[in-house]
LOFI-410121 format. One record per residue (C-alpha): x, y, z. Coordinates in steps of 0.05 Angstrom, whole numbers, plus 5000, padded with zeros to 4 digits. Layout:
# LOFI-410121
XYZ/...
This chain:
# LOFI-410121
499450005004/502450734973/500151365003/502951954974/502552635010/503653114952/505753894959/504654125031/509754425075/513753925109/515854125174/520053575217/523953835283/527253215295/532353385236/530354095234/527754105165/522754525134/521354535063/515454495010/515553745002/512353114985/511852465028/511551745006/507751235057/509850455037/507050085083/506750345148/513650625142/515851325111/518251105048/521651855016/521652565039/523053064978/519753544931/515853264873/515652504884/512552164822/510751464827/505650974801/500150704842/499951014907/493551374930/495252064928/493352684984/493453404965/496653765022/497554424987/497055055041/497454545095/503254365139/504553595144/508553445211/511252825246/504352545288/502952885353/503852605417/500052705477/502552555544/496552475586/490252225571/484951935611/481451345575/477451145631/477550425611/477149885642/471950125697/468450765672/466450695605/460951125605/465351615605/469851445560/473050695523/479550665490/475450585424/472351245435/477951575466/482551365402/476751825351/477752375394/484852285398/485252205314/480052775297/485353195340/490553035310/493652565359/496951895324/499251775404/496951805472/499351585536/493451365580/493151445651/493450935707/487651085745/481350675711/478850095759/482149685770/487550165762/493749955725/498749805783/500149045748/502248765681/495248385667/491449115668/497349315625/497048765584/488448865581/490149585555/494549425503/489048795482/484149235475/488849735439/489549325389/481649055379/478949775374/483750385376/485650845315/491351115348/497850805389/496150705456/502150755511/500250475579/503050935639/503350455696/501850645779/507150815819/504650435888/499149945891/491250145879/494650885879/495350845944/501951165965/504250616000/507549985976/511250035904/506049735838/508649175804/513149645761/518749095732/512148675704/508849295675/514749515648/515848835609/508048815591/509249555554/508850145599/512050755585/512651145646/509551095713/505351575751/499751565811/497452265772/490952465804/493252145872/500152425885/504952125925/505552446001/510651976026/516552196004/521351556019/516251145976/517551645922/525051615936/524250785920/519750905870/525551385830/530950905855/526750335820/524250715762/531550905742/534150165733/528250035676/529850835650/522750945665/520051675680/516451805730/510452275723/508252695784/501553025791/504453555833/500453675897/501953755970/494253465993/495753866063/497654626029/491154455979/486454366041/481754096000/481354705948/476754785881/479755285848/485855795852/486656025926/486756785901/480857415891/476457075863/475756445907/474556955960/469457355918/465756685900/466156345969/469655805946/476355415977/482755615946/488055165921/494355535944/500355555891/504355255943/502154615942/504154465876/511054865882/511854505954/510953775908/514854015847/521354305900/521753565933/521053155873/527353705844/531053375904/529252675899/530752705826/537552975841/539452545892/536951925855/539752065781/532151865772/527952335702/521652615732/516752885690/512853475722/505053405695/500853995675/505354495714/501355075722/504655595765/510756095754/514355865813/514255225793/516655325725/522555755754/524255055796/524554775736/528555245698/533755245758/533754505757/534954435688/541654895690/543754475751/543853905693/537253515738/534053025698/527653385695/521353415642/516153795646/507753945602/503954415603/496954395578/493254965541/486955105586/493355245637/496555845583/488755985555/485456205615/484956455689/481356285754/476356915727/472356495684/470156055743/464856665754/459356395728/460855685769/460955305711/463154685725/467754585663/472955035691/474354605750/480254265742/486953995780/490854385785/486754975784/486455525731/491156115747/493156775743/495057245689/501557215710/501156545704/500556405642/505556935632/510556495656/507455945628/508756235553/515056395564/516755745587/514855515521/519256065489/525356025512/525555195521/523555035593/517054775574/518554105537/511353855513/504654085515/499953575533/492753535541/490553225602/483952965567/479952835626/473352605603/466652615662/459452415648/455253035635/450452865704/457652875745/459253535730/451553805731/453053865809/454954385849/461154715845/464054415902/461853665887/463153675817/469453225785/475253555768/477353575702/475853715621/476853405551/482353705513/484353265455/480053605398/481454245423/489154275438/491054365368/487254935337/488955215414/495655155405/495155465339/492056025362/494256185416/501256095411/503056085337/498256615307/500057095364/507157085344/510356825406/512456035381/514355845303/510755225277/516854865281/517054995361/509454855360/510854175324/516454055372/511754025437/506453715403/511253035374/518852995381/519953215450/513752785473/516252285441/523352395472/521052495541/517451755543/522451415498/517151345440/519751095376/515751595339/515752285326/519752405270/518352375177/525552075174/526051505117/524850865158/520251205213/513350935222/509251375188/504451755241/503252335210/498552985227/496653425169/493854105197/491954825150/493855385209/489255875179/483155555175/478055795223/474655375266/468155465316/469254845380/462054495375/461554025429/457653655402/460853405354/466053085396/467752435376/469552385453/464052035495/464352675543/462853375521/466653765591/469954365554/469955145575/471555215503/464755165478/463655625424/470255865415/472356155343/479755865335/484855935272/487555255254/484054575248/486553875240/484853535176/488852865162/490452335225/494551875196/498151305231/501650755211/500550925136/492550905148/488351455142/484251445201/481552225205/480052625150/476453285164/470453365107/
């Protein structure tokens, strides 16, 4: 099977390549990349005025299966990913049962093989049941196919357990992914602690809750030599801690989400539970810092933290509703609109944040359009205007604060292993 992508602007950060060229795919691999390829017996995909990039990779997706299929399944989550331009997604372990052993890991990979349109890379739990007490079966999960470990929304509070996890993960060269939240400092908050939490009468979550755990993790990473990856970093203080740690050559990487660099806690006015997430939306100062980190290279990746919830759950009072929003189908357009079209970063840098760098962080054999690489490709129109319509999402859930937003930039095609799995009509 041959697929020829013609006349696109090919941008590949893995080799700093940016040129109007054609991409020839044979089977599931990239066969050639250069201008004016002419070949018989190939399906032709016209990419005139479009950008052709290595397939986007989301390091932080919640698929909910097994156990919470009313919110999302591997099949529906993969459809949402494909529509959003993601060819690979890394799924968090907070399923039911928790992915803390090889049996659950095998189940996820088996279901993915049956029903997923995109590549699924499981993340295993750090501790059994994500309870923060005893280490999970990290070695067995590694053999089964996990690419990282994390207790995600249940951060490991016991620093000695976290230290042991880092030491053990290092032996497998596995990143340790932490949702940095000191539960004592978070104090049960439901939004950012500040002016708006006071005005709205909602319990606030201090920025110190995140920053204290970031600092602890960096100390442990330096002591153990392990790779710590800070998930959904949200504060200026956290970013500065990571920046300083990188200057000391500590093995740290971090991700930010589109909602954290586009929305502030002011949008909570009105008590829309689609603005409730953890870490919470912060301030203008924090957004400025995150964007500066994206520009200067402190931030390594943009991730979605796609967290689907049933509409009945989000219909509860703000205090009682669950944290989280869906993000797979809005991330790329938000990035193009708010980062590229505002002149903050180039397309090369944006694609690096969404593809090449995520592949490097989790050591996934993707993120390149080099000859011989897997034919995972994202094609997008940076200038096409689109409106966010949750009723058209492929995800089972609709919990987004971006409904009806007009954005500039849209995914046109998603190709996984040489097969077109999404095509904008």
